[in-house]
C-alpha positions in Angstrom: -0.1 0.0 0.0 1.2 3.6 -0.7 0.1 7.0 0.0 1.4 9.8 -2.1 1.2 13.7 -2.2 1.6 15.0 -5.8 1.7 18.6 -6.6 1.1 18.0 -10.3 -0.9 14.8 -10.9 -1.2 15.2 -14.6 2.3 16.5 -15.2 0.8 19.6 -16.7 3.0 22.4 -18.1 0.3 25.0 -17.0 -2.5 24.9 -14.3 -1.1 22.1 -12.4 -3.4 20.3 -9.9 -2.2 18.8 -6.6 -3.8 15.8 -4.8 -3.3 13.0 -2.4 -3.2 9.6 -4.0 -3.8 6.2 -2.3 -2.8 3.0 -4.1 -3.3 -0.6 -2.8 -1.5 -3.3 -4.9 -2.3 -6.9 -4.1 -0.2 -9.4 -6.2 0.1 -13.1 -6.3 3.1 -15.1 -7.7 3.6 -18.7 -8.0 6.7 -20.5 -9.0 7.4 -24.2 -9.8 10.8 -25.8 -10.6 11.5 -29.4 -11.5 14.5 -31.1 -12.9 13.7 -30.3 -16.6 11.0 -27.6 -16.4 10.4 -24.2 -14.8 7.0 -22.3 -14.5 6.2 -18.8 -13.3 2.7 -17.2 -13.1 1.6 -14.0 -11.6 -1.3 -11.5 -11.3 -1.6 -8.0 -9.7 -4.0 -5.2 -9.3 -3.5 -1.5 -8.5 -6.5 0.2 -6.8 -5.7 4.0 -7.4 -7.9 6.5 -5.6 -7.5 10.3 -5.5 -8.8 12.4 -2.5 -10.2 15.2 -4.7 -9.9 14.2 -8.4 -12.1 11.2 -8.1 -12.6 11.1 -11.8 -9.1 9.9 -12.1 -9.7 6.9 -9.8 -8.9 3.6 -11.7 -8.0 -0.1 -11.4 -4.9 -1.2 -13.2 -4.1 -4.8 -14.0 -1.1 -7.0 -14.8 -0.8 -10.6 -15.6 2.2 -12.7 -16.6 3.4 -16.2 -17.3 6.7 -17.7 -18.3 8.1 -21.1 -18.5 10.9 -23.3 -20.0 11.5 -27.0 -20.6 14.7 -28.9 -21.4 13.9 -31.2 -24.2 17.5 -32.6 -24.0 20.5 -31.8 -22.0 21.4 -29.3 -24.6 18.2 -28.1 -26.1 15.7 -25.8 -24.1 12.6 -24.2 -25.2 10.8 -21.2 -23.5 7.7 -19.2 -23.7 6.2 -16.1 -22.1 3.2 -14.0 -22.2 1.7 -11.1 -20.4 -1.2 -8.4 -20.2 -1.5 -5.2 -18.5 -3.8 -2.3 -18.2 -2.2 0.9 -16.8 -1.9 4.6 -17.2 0.1 6.3 -20.1 1.3 9.0 -17.7 3.6 6.5 -15.9 4.1 3.6 -18.3 5.0 5.7 -21.4 7.1 8.2 -19.2 9.2 5.2 -18.0 9.5 3.5 -21.4 10.0 6.6 -23.7 10.9 9.5 -21.3 8.1 11.7 -22.5 5.0 13.1 -21.0 1.8 12.4 -23.1 -1.9 12.8 -22.6 -3.4 10.8 -19.8 -5.2 7.7 -21.0 -5.6 4.0 -20.2 -3.0 1.8 -22.0 -3.7 -1.9 -22.9 -0.7 -4.0 -23.7 -0.4 -7.6 -24.6 3.0 -9.2 -25.2 4.2 -12.7 -25.7 6.9 -14.8 -27.3 9.0 -17.8 -27.4 12.5 -19.0 -27.9 14.9 -21.9 -28.3 18.5 -22.3 -27.1 21.0 -25.0 -28.0 24.2 -25.6 -26.1 26.9 -26.2 -28.9 29.5 -27.1 -26.3 30.2 -26.4 -22.6 31.3 -22.9 -23.4 29.0 -21.6 -26.2 25.3 -21.3 -26.8 23.1 -20.6 -29.9 19.5 -19.3 -29.6 16.6 -17.8 -31.3 13.7 -15.8 -30.1 10.4 -14.2 -31.3 8.5 -11.6 -29.5 5.2 -9.8 -30.4 3.2 -7.1 -28.7 0.0 -5.2 -29.2 -0.5 -1.8 -27.5 -3.8 0.0 -27.5 -4.9 3.4 -25.9 -8.3 4.5 -24.7 -8.1 8.1 -25.7 -5.7 11.1 -26.2 -3.3 11.6 -29.1 -1.7 8.1 -28.9 -2.2 5.6 -31.8 -2.6 1.8 -31.5 0.4 -0.2 -32.7 1.8 -3.8 -33.1 5.4 -4.9 -32.7 7.3 -8.0 -33.8 10.9 -9.1 -33.3 12.9 -11.9 -34.5 16.5 -12.4 -33.2 19.3 -14.8 -33.2 21.9 -14.9 -30.4 25.3 -16.5 -30.1 27.4 -16.4 -27.0 30.8 -17.8 -25.9 32.4 -17.9 -22.5 36.1 -17.9 -21.8 37.7 -20.8 -20.0 37.9 -19.1 -16.7 34.2 -18.0 -17.1 35.0 -14.4 -16.4 34.1 -13.1 -19.8 31.1 -13.6 -22.1 31.0 -12.5 -25.8 27.7 -12.0 -27.6 26.6 -11.4 -31.3 22.9 -10.6 -31.8 21.3 -9.9 -35.3 17.7 -8.8 -35.1 14.7 -7.7 -37.3 12.0 -5.5 -35.7 8.7 -4.3 -37.2 6.2 -1.8 -35.8 3.0 -0.9 -37.5 0.2 1.6 -36.9 -2.2 3.8 -38.8 0.6 6.5 -38.9 3.6 4.6 -40.0 5.2 1.1 -40.6 8.8 0.8 -39.4 11.2 -2.1 -40.5 14.5 -2.1 -38.9 17.6 -4.4 -39.0 20.2 -4.4 -36.2 23.5 -6.0 -35.4 25.2 -5.8 -32.0 28.3 -7.2 -30.4 28.7 -7.3 -26.7 30.9 -8.4 -23.8 30.2 -9.0 -20.2 33.1 -9.2 -17.7 33.0 -10.3 -14.1 36.0 -8.7 -12.3 35.2 -10.5 -9.0 32.1 -11.6 -7.0 31.0 -8.1 -6.5 31.8 -6.0 -9.7 30.7 -6.8 -13.3 30.4 -4.7 -16.4 28.6 -5.0 -19.8 29.5 -3.3 -23.1 27.3 -3.7 -26.2 27.5 -1.6 -29.3 26.2 -1.9 -33.0 24.1 -0.3 -35.6 20.5 -0.3 -36.6 19.1 0.4 -40.1 15.4 1.6 -40.2 13.0 2.1 -43.1 9.9 4.2 -42.1 7.0 4.3 -44.4 4.6 7.2 -43.5 0.8 6.5 -44.2 0.3 10.0 -45.4 3.2 9.4 -47.9 7.0 9.4 -48.0 9.6 7.0 -46.8 12.5 7.8 -44.5 15.6 5.8 -44.1 18.4 6.2 -41.4 21.1 4.6 -39.5 21.3 4.7 -35.7 24.0 3.6 -33.2 23.0 1.0 -30.7 24.8 1.4 -27.3 24.2 -0.5 -24.0 26.8 0.1 -21.2 26.4 -0.8 -17.6 28.5 -1.4 -14.5 27.1 -3.1 -11.4 28.5 -3.5 -7.8 26.9 -5.8 -5.1 28.5 -5.8 -1.7 27.4 -6.9 1.7 26.4 -3.5 2.9 25.4 -1.8 -0.4 24.9 -1.9 -4.2 25.4 0.3 -7.1 24.7 0.3 -10.9 25.2 2.8 -13.6 23.9 2.3 -17.2 23.6 4.2 -20.5 21.5 3.0 -23.5 21.1 4.5 -26.9 18.6 3.0 -29.4 15.7 3.8 -31.9 12.3 3.4 -30.2 8.7 3.5 -31.4 6.7 6.4 -29.7 3.0 6.3 -28.9 2.3 8.9 -31.5 3.5 6.5 -34.3 6.9 8.2 -34.8 10.4 6.8 -34.4 12.5 8.5 -31.9 16.2 8.4 -31.0 16.6 7.8 -27.3 19.5 8.3 -25.0 19.0 7.0 -21.4 21.2 7.2 -18.4 20.3 5.6 -15.1 22.0 5.3 -11.7 20.9 3.3 -8.6 22.6 3.4 -5.2 21.6 1.6 -2.0 23.5 1.6 1.3 22.6 -0.2 4.4 23.1 1.9 7.5 22.1 -0.9 9.9 20.6 -4.3 9.6 17.2 -2.8 9.3 17.8 0.7 7.8 18.9 1.5 4.3 19.1 4.7 2.1 18.8 4.8 -1.6 18.8 6.9 -4.7 17.5 6.3 -8.2 18.2 8.9 -10.9 17.3 8.7 -14.7 17.8 11.1 -17.6 16.4 10.8 -21.1 17.2 12.7 -24.3 14.8 12.3 -27.3 15.2 13.4 -30.9 13.4 12.7 -34.1 9.8 12.7 -35.4 8.7 13.6 -39.0 5.9 16.1 -38.2 5.8 19.8 -38.8 8.2 20.2 -35.8 11.0 17.7 -34.9 11.1 16.6 -31.3 14.0 17.6 -29.2 13.0 16.8 -25.6 14.5 15.8 -22.3 13.3 14.2 -19.0 15.0 13.6 -15.7 14.0 12.5 -12.3 15.7 11.8 -9.0 14.2 9.7 -6.1 16.0 9.6 -2.7 14.5 7.1 -0.3 14.9 5.8 3.2 13.9 2.0 3.8 13.1 0.3 7.1 12.8 -3.4 7.4 10.2 -3.9 9.9 10.5 -7.7 9.7 12.1 -10.0 7.3 9.1 -9.8 5.0 7.7 -6.3 5.8 9.3 -3.1 4.5 8.4 0.5 5.1 9.8 3.1 2.6 9.7 6.9 2.7 10.6 8.6 -0.7 10.6 11.8 -2.6 10.8 12.3 -6.3 11.5 15.4 -8.4 10.8 15.2 -12.1 11.6 17.7 -14.9 10.3 17.4 -18.5 11.0 19.6 -21.5 9.4 19.1 -24.9 9.7 21.7 -27.6 7.2 19.9 -29.9 4.3 21.1 -27.7 2.6 24.4 -28.0 2.9 26.8 -25.1 5.1 26.1 -22.1 7.9 23.6 -22.9 8.7 22.8 -19.2 6.9 20.9 -16.6 8.0 19.8 -13.2 6.5 17.6 -10.5 7.1 16.9 -6.9 5.9 13.7 -5.2 6.3 12.5 -1.5 5.2 9.0 -0.6 5.2 6.5 2.2 4.7 2.8 1.3 4.5 -0.4 3.1 5.3 -3.7 1.3 4.1 -6.8 3.0 5.0 -10.3 1.7 3.5 -13.6 2.7 5.9 -16.4 1.6 4.4 -19.8 0.9 7.2 -22.3 1.8 10.1 -20.4 3.3 12.4 -23.2 2.1 11.7 -22.3 -1.5 12.7 -18.6 -1.4 14.2 -17.1 -4.4 17.6 -16.7 -2.9 17.6 -20.4 -2.4 18.0 -20.5 1.4 
């Protein structure tokens, strides 16, 4: 459960409205693992209620399922599916880094894959993913997504380095545009020790965009995924940077740069402090005015472990958004303060995720 004070609930650039928001989020997750198979299913609801703006009250839904099966010692097949109903203000803001008109978002996704172990140090795999995203209102357009990818990975003899090659084809389609893109990336992951690891992925993406109103755009985009992770006994930290071409909810392709940092430090056995910060840069579009926007947010928090399974969190978030493609004010800001209680009821404590 979570109670939030929000000084700009619609992330408006003018005439902002403040309100208190209460959210209860029950969730059920089940896991089953056997010698050759693994299965996970889950379902959750968000009951969102506003103290004053009751017309914004809503129920959000999310369902997921994933499983894998070892056909032989070398060959594994897997599949996953999911459905969610949520709000564009939060979901598209996290995915794209852009504030759009508030509406309900309905998203279905699924896919499957196969992986074959060529030898003890190398694997070859293939995967297919599909998605369908629809919106209830606003300026957003419904779109479909498909991706087919191959993956080859090889580990060094000492298991400290993993090298990866991944060619992929992606297609997005809507009433506004159809996008076909081809990408090739090369990557490497290194484990320096038990606490520190780093990943570096780079490549290129070629895209062909067919506009429904006429015209075809072709472009090349660099693909980058860099990250460093540290996990110690009393704290953790990570820093990542990604660059790629994404499909916006308005049917336009956008170049996205994203930086994210996460820090957590345990002050005592029960008390921990944390910080999450993100920054986005968006460029692109093919309308009358090209998009050049930015979004950033910072969230410091204090976490108190009441028991092994119950956690109390106090957090503050500052968000800044700039979008020169909108008319009027380009800049919007938002401040949020919340207190949340996370309560977990484990089934069999001998089958917890950490294996203890």
